[in-house]
Residue frames as qw, qx, qy, qz and C-alpha x, y, z in Angstrom:
[[0.206, -0.376, 0.787, -0.445, 17.21, 9.88, 11.55],
 [0.783, 0.084, 0.397, -0.472, 14.01, 7.86, 11.20],
 [0.787, 0.496, -0.312, -0.194, 15.21, 6.40, 7.89],
 [0.272, 0.519, -0.774, 0.242, 18.43, 5.19, 9.50],
 [0.449, -0.206, 0.701, -0.514, 16.58, 3.67, 12.46],
 [0.856, 0.262, 0.173, -0.410, 14.18, 1.80, 10.17],
 [0.667, 0.564, -0.485, -0.040, 17.02, 0.63, 7.92],
 [0.027, -0.478, 0.803, -0.355, 18.90, -0.62, 11.01],
 [0.614, 0.001, 0.641, -0.461, 15.85, -2.82, 11.74],
 [0.235, -0.002, 0.874, 0.425, 15.99, -4.29, 8.19],
 [0.370, 0.703, 0.532, -0.294, 12.95, -2.31, 7.06],
 [0.464, 0.306, 0.445, 0.702, 13.16, -1.20, 3.44],
 [0.023, -0.794, -0.256, 0.551, 13.02, 2.59, 3.21],
 [0.437, 0.338, 0.416, 0.722, 12.84, 4.83, 0.16],
 [0.035, -0.660, -0.260, 0.704, 12.63, 8.59, 0.41],
 [0.371, 0.493, 0.551, 0.561, 10.98, 10.39, -2.50],
 [0.099, -0.135, -0.074, 0.983, 10.64, 14.09, -3.19],
 [0.505, 0.210, 0.019, -0.837, 7.35, 14.05, -5.07],
 [0.738, 0.116, -0.465, -0.474, 4.69, 11.65, -6.34],
 [0.190, -0.339, 0.849, -0.359, 5.01, 9.54, -3.20],
 [0.760, 0.109, 0.384, -0.512, 1.63, 7.85, -3.68],
 [0.810, 0.474, -0.278, -0.205, 2.63, 6.27, -7.00],
 [0.281, 0.527, -0.765, 0.240, 5.93, 5.12, -5.48],
 [0.470, -0.216, 0.682, -0.517, 4.13, 3.60, -2.47],
 [0.857, 0.243, 0.223, -0.396, 1.75, 1.61, -4.66],
 [0.664, 0.576, -0.471, -0.064, 4.48, 0.56, -7.13],
 [0.054, 0.466, -0.817, 0.335, 6.62, -0.77, -4.28],
 [0.637, -0.055, 0.573, -0.512, 3.62, -2.58, -2.80],
 [0.866, 0.397, -0.060, -0.299, 2.85, -4.26, -6.14],
 [0.476, 0.566, -0.660, 0.131, 6.53, -5.27, -6.43],
 [0.274, -0.395, 0.737, -0.476, 6.35, -6.57, -2.85],
 [0.859, 0.057, 0.244, -0.446, 3.65, -9.08, -3.77],
 [0.750, 0.458, -0.475, -0.035, 6.28, -10.92, -5.80],
 [0.293, 0.390, -0.751, 0.446, 8.22, -11.60, -2.58],
 [0.214, 0.000, 0.725, -0.655, 5.42, -11.88, 0.01],
 [0.030, 0.421, 0.896, 0.138, 1.98, -13.42, 0.06],
 [0.102, -0.859, -0.499, -0.047, 0.32, -10.25, 1.31],
 [0.341, 0.138, -0.092, 0.925, 1.16, -6.54, 1.31],
 [0.156, -0.805, -0.545, 0.174, -0.62, -3.91, 3.38],
 [0.249, 0.392, 0.053, 0.884, -0.62, -0.20, 2.54],
 [0.248, -0.687, -0.553, 0.402, -1.62, 2.16, 5.35],
 [0.193, -0.018, 0.136, 0.972, -2.66, 5.65, 4.34],
 [0.209, 0.627, 0.550, -0.511, -5.41, 8.20, 4.04],
 [0.071, 0.420, -0.367, -0.827, -4.63, 9.79, 0.67],
 [0.720, 0.435, 0.312, -0.442, -7.49, 9.41, -1.81],
 [0.467, 0.648, -0.519, -0.304, -4.95, 8.78, -4.60],
 [0.246, -0.369, 0.893, -0.070, -3.82, 5.48, -3.06],
 [0.633, 0.241, 0.710, -0.194, -6.90, 3.39, -3.97],
 [0.590, 0.744, -0.009, -0.314, -7.06, 4.99, -7.43],
 [0.216, 0.691, -0.678, -0.127, -3.42, 4.20, -8.20],
 [0.416, -0.202, 0.872, -0.159, -3.77, 0.76, -6.60],
 [0.716, 0.442, 0.448, -0.301, -6.71, -0.03, -8.88],
 [0.539, 0.776, -0.238, -0.224, -4.71, 1.03, -11.94],
 [0.176, 0.678, -0.713, 0.012, -1.43, -0.76, -11.15],
 [0.411, -0.246, 0.846, -0.237, -2.31, -3.97, -9.33],
 [0.415, 0.033, -0.782, -0.465, -3.45, -7.12, -11.08],
 [0.753, -0.342, -0.175, -0.534, -6.40, -9.19, -9.89],
 [0.895, -0.134, -0.405, 0.129, -4.14, -11.84, -8.38],
 [0.265, 0.394, -0.476, 0.740, -2.17, -9.43, -6.14],
 [0.531, -0.618, -0.572, 0.101, -3.13, -9.80, -2.48],
 [0.232, 0.241, -0.188, 0.923, -2.93, -6.15, -1.46],
 [0.271, -0.735, -0.611, 0.115, -4.85, -4.42, 1.29],
 [0.113, 0.517, -0.047, 0.847, -5.35, -0.71, 1.76],
 [0.447, -0.550, -0.626, 0.326, -5.80, 0.23, 5.39],
 [0.018, -0.716, -0.048, -0.696, -7.00, 3.58, 6.62],
 [0.282, -0.031, -0.678, 0.678, -5.98, 4.52, 10.15],
 [0.316, -0.714, -0.570, -0.255, -9.03, 5.13, 12.31],
 [0.255, -0.809, 0.163, -0.503, -9.49, 7.42, 15.26],
 [0.058, -0.575, 0.722, -0.381, -7.55, 6.69, 18.42],
 [0.526, -0.152, 0.729, -0.410, -9.82, 4.05, 19.91],
 [0.851, 0.375, 0.094, -0.356, -10.83, 2.40, 16.65],
 [0.723, -0.138, 0.580, 0.348, -9.13, -0.39, 14.79],
 [0.019, 0.373, -0.543, -0.752, -7.79, 0.03, 11.29],
 [0.741, 0.436, 0.357, -0.364, -10.38, -0.49, 8.59],
 [0.296, -0.309, 0.733, 0.529, -9.33, -2.33, 5.46],
 [0.694, 0.535, 0.023, -0.482, -10.49, -2.54, 1.88],
 [0.730, -0.064, 0.608, 0.306, -9.38, -5.67, 0.01],
 [0.027, -0.438, 0.461, 0.771, -7.81, -4.62, -3.30],
 [0.094, 0.182, 0.887, 0.414, -9.90, -7.04, -5.35],
 [0.098, 0.709, 0.656, -0.239, -13.07, -5.20, -4.29],
 [0.005, 0.697, -0.082, -0.713, -11.71, -2.06, -5.93],
 [0.111, -0.147, 0.756, 0.629, -11.51, -3.73, -9.34],
 [0.652, 0.269, -0.013, -0.708, -14.42, -3.59, -11.76],
 [0.612, 0.010, 0.791, 0.018, -15.58, -7.08, -12.60],
 [0.275, 0.357, -0.544, -0.708, -15.45, -7.67, -16.35],
 [0.790, 0.196, 0.424, -0.397, -18.19, -9.72, -17.97]]
C-alpha cells in the first residue's frame, strides 16, 4: 500500500528482497546523473561503506542519519568519506 501511495505521488519506488543497502546506494549514485544532489537517509553502518566504494569524487551525495525526536538530521558529505590520494 505504501509503495502504491508513493508511486501515485511520482516518487520512484523499488522493493528489494535482500541486499537493500547496495541497491539504495546504487540508485543514489545513478540519481546524481539526473539531479545535482542526492540525499540518503539511514542508520545502517553498511551505507557509508558502500557509498565510499561506489561513488566517485564528483558525486554530490549526502548521507543523513535521523536523530532523536527533537534533534535535526545530521549529515556527512560523501567527499569527506573518501581517502585523499597524494
